[in-house]
Phi, psi and omega in degrees: 000138187291328182241053183260358179078006183255153177052038176086359179283154177298155180245111182246143171227162177239146175209123181050047177080358179251147182253128183245141173267108181254022183300330179270001179276128177298330182286348177245036180298139178057023178073030177219140181251102180051038179059019182251322184227142175264154171285170183078014179237168174268126181260009186306317180284320183301322182297338181293334179264354183294148177283359181231165179266181183289351179301335178297339180275349180303333182277354182257142180293141173274126180245003177183174175233131179281139177241149175271103179292351178278343178276138178244142174290145180274000000 
């Protein structure tokens, strides 16, 4: 995966439709968050169980917006 945080690659995660660059976070070292979550995935559901709120993502840059490729414009 291109943005999995491994071998010097950028580490990206998604949450509520936004893609965040967490590459500089110690908590996402080597593309993994405390051996619980890998980068390159949507963490919207997983964050519901997190001991912290979504405010932790505010310090990371938003690098993209997810789109639903299954939706077609009318």
